[in-house]
C-alpha positions as CSV (number, residue, x, y, z in Angstrom):
1,M,93.8,78.9,-6.0
2,Q,90.4,77.7,-7.0
3,I,87.4,79.9,-6.8
4,H,84.8,77.8,-5.1
5,A,81.6,79.8,-5.8
6,V,80.2,82.9,-7.1
7,I,77.4,85.3,-6.0
8,L,74.5,85.9,-8.3
9,S,72.7,89.2,-7.9
10,V,69.5,90.0,-9.8
11,V,68.9,93.8,-10.1
12,L,65.4,95.0,-11.0
13,T,63.8,98.4,-11.1
14,G,62.3,99.1,-7.6
15,M,63.8,96.1,-6.1
16,A,66.9,95.4,-3.8
17,P,69.5,93.1,-5.3
18,A,69.1,89.6,-4.1
19,A,72.3,87.8,-3.6
20,L,72.8,84.0,-3.2
21,A,76.0,82.2,-2.5
22,Q,76.5,79.3,-4.9
23,S,78.6,76.2,-4.2
24,A,77.2,74.1,-7.1
25,P,75.7,74.7,-10.7
26,V,72.6,76.7,-10.3
27,T,70.1,78.2,-12.8
28,R,68.4,81.6,-12.5
29,Y,65.8,83.0,-15.0
30,I,65.6,86.5,-16.1
31,V,63.0,88.4,-18.2
32,P,64.2,90.1,-21.5
33,G,66.4,93.1,-20.7
34,Q,66.9,92.2,-16.9
35,Q,70.4,92.5,-15.7
36,V,72.4,90.1,-13.7
37,K,75.5,90.7,-11.7
38,L,77.9,88.1,-11.1
39,T,80.6,88.4,-8.3
40,A,83.6,86.2,-7.7
41,T,83.8,85.5,-4.1
42,Q,87.6,85.3,-4.3
43,S,88.4,89.1,-3.8
44,A,92.3,89.2,-3.5
45,A,93.1,88.5,-7.2
46,P,94.6,91.3,-9.2
47,A,92.7,90.1,-12.3
48,Y,89.9,87.8,-13.4
49,Q,88.5,86.4,-16.6
50,W,84.8,85.6,-17.1
51,Y,83.5,83.0,-19.6
52,R,80.2,82.6,-21.3
53,D,79.4,79.2,-22.7
54,G,83.1,78.5,-22.5
55,V,84.2,81.6,-24.5
56,P,86.1,84.4,-22.9
57,V,83.9,87.6,-22.3
58,G,85.5,90.7,-23.8
59,G,86.2,93.2,-21.2
60,G,85.4,90.7,-18.4
61,R,88.5,91.2,-16.4
62,R,87.1,92.6,-13.2
63,R,85.7,90.8,-10.2
64,E,82.1,91.7,-11.1
65,L,80.3,91.1,-14.4
66,V,77.1,92.7,-15.4
67,T,75.1,91.0,-18.2
68,A,71.7,90.7,-19.7
69,L,72.6,87.8,-21.9
70,P,71.5,84.1,-21.2
71,G,74.3,81.5,-21.0
72,T,76.4,79.5,-18.8
73,Y,79.0,81.6,-16.8
74,T,82.2,80.8,-15.0
75,V,85.2,82.9,-13.8
76,Q,88.9,82.3,-13.2
77,A,91.2,84.4,-10.9
78,Y,94.6,85.4,-12.0
79,Y,97.1,85.8,-9.3
80,R,99.9,85.6,-11.9
81,L,99.5,85.8,-15.6
82,E,100.7,82.1,-16.0
83,C,98.8,80.7,-13.0
84,P,95.0,81.2,-13.2
85,S,92.7,79.4,-10.9
86,E,90.4,76.6,-11.9
87,H,86.9,77.6,-13.2
88,S,84.4,78.4,-10.7
89,A,81.2,76.5,-10.4
90,P,79.0,77.5,-13.4
91,V,75.9,79.7,-13.1
92,V,73.3,79.3,-15.7
93,I,71.4,82.2,-16.8
94,K,68.2,81.6,-18.9
95,E,65.6,83.9,-20.5
96,M,62.1,83.1,-19.7
97,P,59.9,82.4,-22.8
98,D,57.3,85.0,-23.5
99,G,58.6,87.1,-20.6
100,G,58.2,84.4,-18.0
101,A,55.2,83.4,-15.9
102,A,54.6,82.4,-12.4
103,D,51.5,81.9,-10.1
104,L,52.0,84.0,-7.1
105,F,49.6,83.3,-4.2
106,I,49.2,85.5,-1.2
107,T,47.3,85.0,2.2
108,K,46.7,87.3,5.2
109,Q,45.8,86.0,8.7
110,S,45.2,87.8,12.0
111,D,46.1,86.4,15.3
112,R,42.6,86.6,16.8
113,P,39.1,85.8,15.6
114,S,37.5,88.8,17.4
115,A,39.2,92.0,18.8
116,L,38.5,95.0,20.8
117,A,39.3,98.6,20.4
118,D,42.7,99.7,21.9
119,Q,44.0,96.2,21.5
120,Q,47.0,94.9,19.4
121,L,46.2,93.1,16.3
122,A,49.0,91.1,14.5
123,Y,48.7,90.1,10.8
124,L,50.8,87.4,9.0
125,L,51.4,87.8,5.3
126,T,52.5,84.7,3.3
127,V,53.4,84.8,-0.4
128,T,53.9,81.4,-2.3
129,N,55.2,81.0,-5.8
130,N,53.4,78.1,-7.3
131,G,55.4,78.2,-10.5
132,P,56.0,77.1,-13.2
133,Q,59.0,79.4,-13.0
134,A,61.1,81.4,-10.5
135,A,59.6,84.8,-9.9
136,A,61.5,88.1,-9.9
137,G,60.6,91.6,-8.7
138,V,58.0,90.3,-6.3
139,V,56.3,93.3,-4.4
140,V,53.6,93.1,-1.8
141,T,51.5,96.3,-0.9
142,D,49.2,96.5,2.0
143,V,47.2,99.6,2.6
144,L,46.0,99.6,6.2
145,P,42.5,100.8,7.0
146,R,42.1,104.1,9.0
147,Q,40.9,102.1,12.1
148,L,44.4,100.8,12.5
149,L,47.6,102.4,13.7
150,L,50.9,100.6,12.8
151,E,53.1,99.6,15.6
152,N,55.7,97.4,14.0
153,V,56.7,95.9,10.6
154,G,58.6,92.8,11.3
155,T,61.7,91.5,9.5
156,P,60.6,89.6,6.5
157,S,61.9,86.1,5.7
158,S,62.9,87.6,2.2
159,G,63.6,91.0,1.1
160,T,62.8,94.3,3.0
161,A,59.8,96.0,4.1
162,S,58.9,99.6,4.8
163,Y,55.9,101.8,5.9
164,N,54.6,105.1,4.4
165,A,52.6,106.9,7.1
166,A,51.2,109.4,4.7
167,T,49.5,106.7,2.6
168,H,49.2,104.1,5.4
169,T,50.8,101.6,3.1
170,V,53.2,98.8,3.9
171,T,55.5,98.0,0.9
172,W,57.3,94.6,1.0
173,Q,60.2,94.3,-1.6
174,V,60.3,90.4,-1.7
175,G,62.7,90.3,-4.5
176,S,63.2,86.8,-6.1
177,L,61.0,83.9,-5.1
178,G,61.9,80.5,-6.4
179,L,59.6,77.7,-7.5
180,R,57.5,76.4,-4.5
181,Q,59.2,78.8,-2.1
182,Q,57.3,80.9,0.4
183,A,58.1,84.3,2.0
184,I,56.4,85.6,5.2
185,L,56.1,89.1,6.9
186,S,54.4,90.0,10.2
187,I,52.8,93.3,10.9
188,T,51.7,94.6,14.2
189,T,48.9,97.2,14.6
190,K,46.7,98.7,17.2
191,I,43.0,99.1,16.8
192,R,41.5,102.6,17.1
193,E,37.8,101.8,17.1
194,A,35.1,99.2,17.0
195,G,33.5,98.1,13.8
196,E,34.5,95.8,10.7
197,L,38.1,96.1,9.4
198,T,38.6,95.2,5.8
199,N,42.2,95.0,4.7
200,T,43.5,94.0,1.3
201,A,47.1,92.9,0.5
202,T,48.3,92.6,-3.2
203,V,51.2,90.8,-4.8
204,T,52.9,91.7,-8.1
205,S,56.0,90.7,-10.0
206,A,57.9,91.3,-13.2
207,L,56.5,88.1,-14.6
208,R,53.0,87.5,-16.0
209,D,50.9,85.9,-13.5
210,T,49.1,82.7,-14.6
211,V,46.4,82.8,-11.9
212,P,45.7,86.6,-11.2
213,G,42.7,85.8,-9.0
214,N,44.9,84.8,-6.1
215,N,47.0,87.9,-6.1
216,K,45.0,89.6,-3.5
217,A,44.2,88.6,0.1
218,V,41.1,90.3,1.6
219,H,41.0,90.0,5.3
220,V,37.9,91.0,7.4
221,Q,38.2,91.5,11.1
222,R,35.4,92.0,13.6
223,V,36.1,94.5,16.4
224,L,33.4,94.3,19.1
225,P,32.0,97.5,20.8
226,L,33.4,96.6,24.1
227,F,36.1,98.3,26.2
228,I,38.0,96.7,29.0
229,P,40.0,99.1,31.3
230,N,43.3,98.1,32.7
231,A,43.1,99.8,36.2
232,I,40.5,100.6,38.9
233,T,40.9,102.9,41.9
234,P,38.6,101.6,44.6
235,N,39.1,104.5,47.1
236,G,35.4,105.5,47.5
237,D,35.5,108.7,45.4
238,G,33.0,107.4,42.9
239,L,35.5,107.3,40.0
240,N,36.8,104.1,38.6
241,D,35.9,102.3,41.9
242,H,34.7,99.2,40.2
243,F,35.8,97.1,37.2
244,R,33.4,98.4,34.5
245,M,33.5,97.5,30.9
246,P,31.4,99.9,28.6
247,G,29.6,97.8,26.0
248,L,29.3,94.7,28.2
249,D,25.6,95.0,28.5
250,A,25.3,94.0,24.8
251,Y,26.6,90.6,25.7
252,P,24.5,89.5,28.8
253,E,25.7,85.9,28.4
254,N,29.3,86.2,29.8
255,E,31.6,85.1,32.5
256,L,34.5,86.9,34.2
257,S,37.3,85.3,36.1
258,I,40.2,87.2,37.8
259,Y,43.6,85.8,39.1
260,N,46.4,86.9,41.1
261,R,50.0,86.7,40.0
262,W,50.4,83.1,41.3
263,G,47.4,82.0,39.2
264,N,44.9,81.7,42.1
265,M,41.4,82.7,41.3
266,V,40.2,85.7,43.3
267,F,37.0,86.4,41.7
268,T,34.5,84.8,39.3
269,E,31.0,85.6,38.2
270,K,28.7,84.5,35.3
271,N,26.6,87.3,33.8
272,Y,29.0,89.8,35.4
273,R,27.2,92.7,37.0
274,Q,30.2,95.1,36.8
275,R,30.7,95.5,40.6
276,W,34.1,93.9,41.2
277,D,36.3,96.3,43.3
278,G,39.1,94.2,44.4
279,K,37.8,94.2,47.9
280,G,40.1,92.4,50.3
281,L,43.0,92.3,47.8
282,N,46.3,94.3,47.8
283,E,47.3,96.7,45.3
284,G,49.0,95.3,42.3
285,T,48.4,93.6,39.0
286,Y,45.8,90.9,38.5
287,F,44.8,89.0,35.3
288,Y,41.4,88.6,33.9
289,V,39.7,86.1,31.5
290,L,36.5,87.3,30.0
291,R,34.1,84.9,27.9
292,I,31.2,86.4,26.1
293,R,28.7,85.0,23.6
294,D,28.6,87.3,20.6
295,A,25.7,88.2,18.4
296,G,26.5,85.1,16.2
297,G,26.1,82.8,19.1
298,R,29.9,82.2,19.2
299,W,31.9,82.3,22.5
300,Q,34.9,84.7,22.4
301,N,37.7,84.8,24.9
302,F,39.6,87.9,26.1
303,K,42.5,87.9,28.4
304,G,44.5,90.8,29.9
305,W,45.4,92.5,33.1
306,V,44.0,95.1,35.5
307,I,45.9,97.0,38.3
308,I,44.2,97.9,41.6
309,M,45.4,101.4,42.7
310,R,44.0,102.7,45.9
């Protein structure tokens, strides 16, 4: 029986093993002293023999082989002493010269140009390996500013991600990243207060970085001093009878439109005077679109929902 493939796992300090099923010859790079675990996918054989550069590896009789030596590796499975399998497809392990080098480039983007307090804000982190070699031990750290509360760390395209609430730090263990490959991670937060949010994400690896200037991504987010409530109670008691937005007076050039659940406009007003009370409308959920011209002269759009409760 032929072993069709092996799995290559690269194990680094502070990094989860990265496993890749191989069906054809493949090359993986390691830094000096880095260990590689090779595993035969054929698991039912009572014995195995590993080879390095065509020479049997002493003591390499198990399904797994851990090595830090460069070379071309194959394996045979023995079901009976006189009947070994064919050699597996080779895996080539090469040691990077001078410890290896790769240019890792990180970017960070948010899902909105302007935001409001109490709104969700989603970030997208993207790491790219510009080469010239594959990178190992890639780690991204992102310390969230105090104005943000973490709601969710998404499932990354590569590796694993976790959050330390005590230090407000997202740590993304990307692992290995091949030449010209990208990895992405989404983070969802909630904004606690208005102001300017400055957030820096940093990427590192076990290799020397040829362009360290792009290892950091600094993102600045404007949070406008405007609050939009999501409910009104127009019952005449003087509390929350109207759809009032604290802070709107700072943006006198504005337009508010409100729609019912079928998309029909039920109210619109330019330079909104904060007097809409849902008169003539049933209780329920309605949807608003607010346009304001900010201090920089740019139009910003905000969408959401408001409930009428009498």
